[in-house]
N, C-alpha and C positions, 0 to 999 in steps of 0.2 A: 107071473106077477111078482114073485119074490125076487127074481133076477132083475127086473126093472127097478124095484125099490132099491136094491143094492147098488145098481148103476147110478141112480139119482143121488144116493148118499155119497158115493165116491166123487161125483161131480161137485156136490155141495162142499165136500171136504177140500177138494182141490181149489175151489173158488175161495174158500176161507183162507187156505194157505197162500194163494196168490195175493189175497187182500192183505193178509198180515205181512207178506213180503213187500208189497208196495208201500204199506203203511210204515214198515220198518225203514225202508229205503228213504221215504220222505222224512221220517224223523231223523235219520242219520244225516241226511243232506242238510236239514234245518240246523241240526247240532253243529255240523261242520261249518255252516255259514255263520252261526252265532260265534263259534270258537274263532273262526277267521276274523270276524268283525272285532271280537274282543282283542285278539292278537294285534290286529292293525291299529285299533283305536288306543288300546291301553299300553301295549308293550312297545310297538313301533310307531306310535303316534307322533312323538316328538321328532323322530328321525324323518318320517314321511313328510311332516309339516316343513321341516327344513329343506328337504329335497324339492318340495313343491315351491317353496319361496325362492329357491335358487333358480328356478326356471324363469322368474320374472322380477326378482329383487336383486339389487346389487349394493355392495358396500363400496362407496366411492370416496376418493381422497379429496379433501377440501384444502387446497394449498394455503399455507400461512403467508401473509404479506411480509416481505423482508423489510427491516427498518431502513429509514432513510439515512444518508450521510449528509450532513450540512456543515457549512462553515460557521465561524463563531457568531455570525449575525443571522443565521438561519437560512442562508442561501443554499439551495439544493445543489449537492455535488454528485449524489448517486440516488436514483429512484428506481423502483421496480414497476414495470408496465405490464399489463396483461397480454399474454400471447397464447396460442393454442397449438398443441401437437396433434397431428392427424395420424391415427393408427387404424389397423384393420385386423380382423380375424380372417386369416387367409382362406380357411375352408368355406366360410360364409361368402367371402368375396369371390372365390373361384366359381361358386354356383351362379354368380351373376357376371360371368365373363364378358358378356356383351356390353357391360357398362364400363369396362376398363378404359376404353379410349376417352370417354367423357371425363372420367376421374383423372386420367393422365393429363388431359388438357387443362383441367382446373388446377392441377398441381404444377403446371408448367414443366412437365417431364415428358419424355418419349413414351409412347404406348408400349413399345417392346421392352423398355426398361421395367415398367410397372408389371408387365406380364411375367417377366423373369423373376422379379422380386416375389410375386405372389405364389407362383407355381413351385418355386424352390424352397418355400417355407410352409408347406401345407401341414407339416406336423407341429407347427407353432400356433398358439392362440393369440399372440400379440406381436404385431409387426408394425414398426414405425415407418410411416410413409413420408412425413414432412415434419420438421421441428420448428417451433417458435414462429408460426405464421401470425401475421397481424389478424386481429379479430374479424375484420371485414373479409379478408381472404378466406379465413377458416369458415365463415358462415356461407360463403359461396359453395365450398365443398359440401357442407352439411345440407344445403338446399337441394343437392342432387338426389338425396335420399337413397343412396346406394346401399344395399344390404351389406353388413359386415364392416362398414366404415364408421369410425367413431372419433370424437374429439375429447381431448383432455386439457382443461384450463391450467396454465402455468404462468410464471412471471419471468420477465427478462429484465436484466439490469440496464439502465440507461444513464449515461454520464453527460450532463448538460455542458460541462466545461471541456469535454473532449480531452485532447492531449495536454491541455494546460495543467490538469491534475492527474494525468494518467499514471505516472510513476508513484505518486503518493497513495492514490486510492487502490491501485491494482485492478482486479476484475473478478467476476464470478464465472463459474462453469455453466454447462447446460442445465444442471439441476439447481441453479441459482445459489451455489455454495461458493464462498470465498476461495480464490485460488492464489492471489498475490496481494501485497500491500495491506492497507487498512481493512480491506474486505476480508482478508484472511486473519489478520491480527485480532479483529473483533468479531469473528465469526459467531461465537456463542451468544454475543449480545445482539447482533444484527439478525441472526436467523431465528425464526419462530418455530413453532411446532405444528405440523400439518394436522388438520382435523379429519374426522371420519363421519360419514352419515350413510344411513341405509335408505335406498330409494327404490321405487318401482319404475322400470324403464320399458319403453316399447321396443319393437324389433329394430328400430333405427337408432337406438341408444338415447332417445329423448327421455328426459325425466318426466314421468307422468304424475308422480306423487312422492313427496318426502315422507318417509315412514317414521324415522326417528334419528336423532343426533346421537351418534356413538361417542364422539369426542369433539368438542368445539375447537376450532383452530386458535392457536395463540400467536398473535403477530409479534414480529421482532421489535426490539427497541431501537429508537433513533439514536444515532451517534452524532453528538455535537463536537466538532473538531476545533482545534486551536487555530486552524487555518483562516487567514484573512484573504478571501478570494481576490480582493482588489490588489493587494501586494503580490499575491501569487501571479496575477496577470502581468504586472509590471516586471517581475523577475523573469517570467517566461519570455516576454517580449525582448527584454534587453539581452538576455543570454542567447536567445536564438539569433538576434542580430549580430552579436559579437562572434558567435561561432561561424556565421556566414562571412562576416567581414574578414576574419582572420583564417578562414579555411581550416578550422580546427577539427580535431577528431571527435571531441566530446567536451562536456562542461557541466558544472553544477553550481547552484546557488542555494545557500541556506540562510534564513533570517530568523532570529530568535529574540523574543522579548526578555530582556535581562532581569526584569522584575519578577517574572513568574516561571521562566523556563519553557514557555509555550513556543512551539515552532509555528511561526506565522506564515512562512513560505518555504517550499522546498521544490526546486525544479531541476531537471536534467535535460541535456541534449546529447544525442538525438532522442526525440520523444516518440510516443506512440498514442494512437487513439483507441481507447478500450472499447469503443462502440464498433470498431472494425476488427472482427476476429481474425482477419488475414494478417494483421500486424502483430499478433501475439507470438513472438519468438523471443527467446531469452536475451539476445543481443540488444533488443529494443526495449523490453519492459523491465529490466532490472533497475532498481533504484540506486544509481551510482553514488548518490550523496550518502547513503547509509551502508552500502555493501562494498564499494571499491576503495582500496587503500592506495596511498601514494606517499612518497617522501616529500615533506612539506617545504623543504628549502628554508630560506630566511624567515618565513612566516612564523617559525617556532622560536626565533631568537628572543622575543620579548619574555618568554617564560624562563629562559636561562638568566636574563637580567633580573627577573623577579626573585630567583634563587639567590643571586648575588646581593640584591638589596636586603632580602630577609636575613642573610648571613651576618650582616653588619660589616662585612669586609669592603663593601662598595656603597657609595652614596650617589645620588644623581649628579653631583659635581665632581665625582672622582675622575681623574685624568688617567688615561691609559696610553702608553707609548707603543705605537704600531710600527715604528721604524724597524727595518728599512722598507716596509711595505709587504713583508712576507714573514712567515714563521715556519720552521721545520719541526714537525712532531713525529718522532719515529722515522719512518722512511718516506713520509708524506710532507710536501711543502704546500702550505696554504698561503695564498696571496690575495691582495686587493688589486682592483683595477688601477688605482693610483695610491701612492704613498701618502697617507693622511697625517703622518707624524704623531705628535702628542695631542690627543683629542679627548673630549669628555664622552660620557655614555650616550648622551643625546645624539652626538655626531656619529657614533658607531652605529646606532640604530638608523639614523637618517640616511647614512651612506652605505648601510648594510655591510659593514666591515667584517670580513671573515677573520682577519688577523686580530682585531680587537676582541671579537667574541671568543676566539681561541684562548687569548690571554685571560679573559674573565673566567671562562669555564674551567680552565686548568687550575685556577686558584681556589676552586670550590670543592667541597666534599662530594664524592660521587653519590653517596647515599642521599645527601640533601637534594641533589639534582633529580635523582630518581623519585624521591618522595614528592617533590613539586610536580613533576610530570604526571605521576599516577594520581595525585590528588586532583589534578585538573581533568582527569578522565582518559588520558592516553594509556594504551595497552589494555583496555577493558571496554566492554560494550556499554553504551550509555543507558541501557535498560528501558528504552522506549517501547519495547515489545514489537518493533518492526521486524517482519520476517527476513532472515538472512543478514541481519546487521552484523558487521565485522567488528572485532575487538582491536584491529590494527596489530602492530608489532612493536614491542618495547622490551628489550632484553634486560635481565637483572644486572645490577652494577657489579656483581661478583665476576662477570665476564668482561667488564670494561677495562681497557688500558687507556693510557693518555691519548693515543691516537683515536680511540673510540670516542672519548669525551670531546676532543676537538672536532671530530666529524659530526657528532650529534649536535654540537653548538651551532652549526650552520645548516642543520636540517637534513642530514643524511644519516643512515643507520637506524632510523625508526620510520615506521609507516603509520599513517593515520587515515581516517575517513574525513570527508568534508564536514560531516556532522560532529565528529569528535573535536575538530579544530574550531568549529563554531561554538561548541560548548565551552571550550577553554577561553575564548574571547568573551563569551557571555559571563563566565565566572569573573574575569577581570573587570568587566563593566559593572558587575554587581558588588564590586569592592571586596572580592575574595569569597563571596558566598556562592558555593556550588549548589545549584538547585537541580533537581531531576528534570530532564527534558521530557516533554509530553506532547502528544498529538491531540489531546483532548482539551477543550476550553476549561480554563481555571477561573473560578469566581472567588475573589478574596485573596489575601496574602498567602504566599507559599513559603514555608520554612525551608531552610537549606543548611548546609554544613559550611562553617567558616574554615576554608582551607588555605587562604592567604591573608596576610595582615592587611587591613584596610588602608593603612598609610602607604604600604608598599604598592598597592594597586593605584592609589592616587598619584604617587610619584611616577609610576610606569605609564599611566594614561597621559600624564603631562609630557613625559619623554617621547611618547609615540606621536604626539602632535607634530613634532619636528619632522617626522617622516613625510607628512603631507604638506607642511608649510615650506620646507626647504630641502626635502630629500627625494627619495625614489618614488614616493606615492603621491606626487603633486596632482595627478589626474583623478585622484579619489576625492578631491575637495567638493564640498557642497556649499553653495552660497548661503551665508547666514548661519552656518553651523561649524563648530570646531570638531574636527575629525581626528580620532586616534586610531592608527592602524599600522600594518606592516605588510610590505610586499614580500613576495617569495618567487624565486625562479630556480627550478631544480632540473638537472638532467634526469632523464628517465632511465631506470635500470634496464639493461639489455644484455642477455646471454651472459649473466654472471658479472657484468661490468656496467658501464654507463655509456649511453649514446651521447655523442657530441653534437647531434643535430635534432634531437627530439626533447622537448621541454614540457614541464608543467608550470604554468603561470598562475600565481596565487595572490590574492589580497584578502586580509582579514582585519577586522577592526570593530570599534564601538563608536556610537554617535548618540547624542551630542556629548563631547568630551566633558563638558561642565557637569552634566548629570545624565550619564548613559541610560538610554532607553532601549536601544537596539544593538544587537551584535549580528554581524553577517560575515560570511566567507564566500568568495568567488574563486572557482577553480576552472581553468581553461587547459584542456589536454591537447598537446601537440599543435599549437598555432603554426601555420606554415607559409605565411605571406611575408616573412622577414622580421616582423616584430614578435618577440617571444618573452620579454621581461614582464614580470607581474605588474610593474608600474605602467606599462604601455598597453597591456592586453586585459588584465583582470580589474585594475583600478577604475577604469572608466565605467565598467559595468556596476561596480560597487557604488560609484557616485550617482549613477542614474537611478538605481534601485532605492538607495537610501533617500534621495531627494523626493521621490514619489511617496515612499513610505512615511517619511516625516510629515509631509504635507497631509496625507490621508489621516494620520493619527493626531494631527493638530499639535505636534510637539513644538513648543515655542523655540525660536532661534536663540542661540547663546553666543553669537558673534555677529553683531550688526555693523562691525567696522568694514566688512567687505561687501555690504549691501548698498547699492546706489541710493542716494537720498530720494530720488523720484519714486523708487520702489517703496520706500518706507512711507512716504506721504500717501501713496495710492493705497497702501495696506492699512493705514491708520483709520480708526473708526470715525464716522461723521458725527 
């Protein structure tokens, strides 16, 4: 009996021990679960929540709309249009390899090309398959609902005027950032700031829900330029026709409003279409009017005359003896085509006498010549902010000798850009007030620096009329208007010397001479059909462009003597 009782007690003790062991195990497990729950909820809660969100939420970029570029009247010159970039996660797309032929067909690519692209980038999470697709084409790709294929909305720049404004506006890159021209010069103004938002996406990249806006996009500002697209079209058309007719290498036209310094037109040939990315090479897209330098030839002579008139040594009526038709300065002989004899300054300009200009320039102080040229903007950038603008070349007078002065007086030994030369004529037209050039529209009066005496400018403008009425610039005439201008014909520098069969043909001037409103310069590089003088090649372009511009701007005629009476009757109000 006693043995059985002992055995029962031992069994009960073991049962209680097992019970306590099970109970303790349950308590420990519960404590571990509570501790783990506390750890996950309180200590790692935020991290786990972020990891969970990362599985189905994304922070996506909201592209900012780039500002428009418009002409002075609001006509669109550059606008951003929506496009889509198709990209893929190669690992996800490789898992749906049977869909690759469908995707390749939708992208208009070979299936083998797409397969190689995907399989060779499996370690990447972002692989661009097609850039800047039109929205309709991109939606066709999206409708296939292929795993791992996504779309990103972007913008592409479009230029409605094409090559007419190509050199001036420049272009943007794939990221819609300015690369050349005004697009680059005003990048900070035009470019906005992309926004960010957090969204929930499904497995196909579709946005299911917008969670929150992280940062709203800030659109770029519009740029209102000084350009008059109507005048730009005329200048482009006339220059292109002249380049074709004369089989020239290149050319430029610049038109400036002398009252404000606004650049109304700037064109070059050969041109390029910024909408066609295959044309984007330096030889085509550089803006020659602002970046290329050349020796201006006789088109710079008026500014030496201005120095002479300002010195008091010369007056418009001063007579200069050019006999016997040539002059020797140092080792160089300068000669005229014909011996003009004793002539006044108007004739020297009208006949573009190198001998007369050498006599005039050699009688002047070198510092005075230099000061006049620099005050007009030669030898320095015009500060328009245009990328790559050249300062030209003008040496200091401490390096000048008499031969240098005589050479400079007929346009050799210094280099200018078409823009610089146009600014000099604009300063002349503004009666000596040099205003800063600008590519932005100006509202209201523009102050400037008085760099030439107004009376000197009036006298010089009057003298330059003879160039058109009875001199080398007859083909620059515009019916109903008095034209003041100067032709230029210069040999091109070549291998340390000058070519005798390659020329730069130039015409620069202001109109109307009675009250100048516009200044313009035309440069034709290497005309090759036999005509090469500025009066034969560049002056007709000037005439055509100015005739159209004066009509569009409704500038009243200042010379009705050469307008047929029938025209006057027809134009008179009823």
